[in-house]
N, C-alpha and C positions, 0 to 999 in steps of 0.2 A: 534313769531315765524315767521310766515307762512314770514317773510325776510328772515331768519336765514335757511329757506325749501329750499327757490327760489336762496338766494348763494350757496346751497349745490346742489341742482342741475345744477346749473352755472358755479363750479367746475366738476362737472359731464360727464355734456356736451363737457362746452369749452375745458378743457383741453385733453380729447383721442381729437380734433377736432386741438387744435393748433400740438398733433401731428404730428395726419398724414397728417396736410400743410404740417410740417414737411419735414417727408418724397417725401415729395410729389416736391417740393423744391431741396431740395436734389439729386432726384431724376434727373431732372429733367435739372441741374448743372451739372450732372457728362452725362450724354446722348447730354446738348450743348458743351461739354467739347469735346467731343470721336468724334463729326459732326466736331469743328473746329481742330480738329485736324489731321482727314483725307480730311478735304476738299486742307487744308497741303499740302499735300501726292499728294494728283492731281494737283495740284499746281506746283512742285517740280518733277514730275515725264510727265510734260505738255512739262519743261521750259527745263527740263534735253534728253525731244526726240530731240531736233537740232541736240545734239553731238551725240546719233547713228542713225540719220536717215540720215545728210547728211552725207557725206566723206567729200567734198569739206569743209566747216563749221564745225565740228573737225581738219579739218589740217588747217586753219586760226588759229582756237580755241590754239588749243596747240602750234604754233607758237607765237598768242600773249599772251600766259602765259609766258614765255618767258621774249620777250620787244614792251609790247607796242607801243613802240618808234620806232621802226626798221618794221613796220606794212606800208602796201596802204595808203592813205588816207581811201579807199573804203574799206576795210580791216579794220580798227581804227572803222568805222563808225559800218558792221556790228558785231565783239565783244565789241562795246561799247554798242549796241542795246541787246549785249545775258549778258552783265555782269551787266547793269542793270536792268532790269529781274532779273536775278538772288539775289544781292543786294538786291531789292526791295520786294523781297518770303522770305529774313532774313531780313530785317526788319520789314516783319510780321510776322517774330515771335517770334520775340525780341519783337513786344509791345504785344504778343500771352502772352509769356514768366510772360512779368510786368502786364497784366493782371489774370495771375492763371489760366492761358487755358493746358501753359504747363507746364507737370512740371518741376522741377527742371534739373531731368535722359535724360528727353529732349530736353532740353534748352544747356547739354549739350553736347551732341551729336552732336548738330546745334553749336555751338560754335570750338567742331573739326571739323569739316569741313569745312565752317569757314579760321581759324585757316590753313588748310591743303593747301586752293589757296591761301590767303594772302599770304606765303609762298614765288611767285614767283615775281618774280622782274617786271613782265610784268600785275599783275595785282592789286600789291599795284602803278604801272606807272597810270595803268584808273584811280585807290583810287582816287588819290592829281587832276585825273582830272575832278572830276567827285563830286565826298562829298561831294561840296556843295548842291546837290541836295535832300537828305538826312538829317532828322530832326539832332541835334543835340546827341540830346540824343543814337542814337543810331553811328551817328562818332565816340564818344567817348568810345564804344564796338568795335567796331574793333582799330578804331589809339588799342585802349590798344591791340586786338591780334597781332597788327605788329609791335604794343611796344615789345613784348615779342620776337619777335626776331628766329622765328619758322626755322626751314630747309625746301625746297623741297622735301617730301615725296610724294610728292598721285598720281605725275608721275613718281617717283627715279625708277623704272624698264622698264621704256619703254626711248630708245634709242630717245630722243628728234631730236639733231644733222638732223634722219634718214627725221625730216617732214615739206614738200610743198605739198606748194598746186598743183593739179594736173598742171594749165596751165604752171606752175614752169617748168617740167618736163619736158618743146615740146623746 
């Protein structure tokens, strides 16, 4: 009888404790995911600062997306360094999705963004020179997006033929 009372007491104490633990764990998981998403948003903002804070680099970037091979050596290096940061950011987001941190909806948004950039010849040319710097799993994702053959539309309303670096105007 004492054993039965002890087991009953364990149920009344243990089950609520397990439920409380599960609730706390779920809340911590949600907070961790939100924190990770916020960190990715901050990284993205920091990365894109180069495009809106530096007109010279913006012009170089717009030329680079048209033709990576057409850039001079210094411009290739600058464009490549930016693209590397850009794609490392995308790769981090990919692994956040694989780990369940990013929702499918957010990952679909990221894939659409990547597709927009990868539709440009210069970005694809750059990718061919640097994809070996990325994990095989991520390379497969990017190569699959390229294979879809999207049309360049991210800057379709811009007249990219007018883009010149400030030094080219002299």
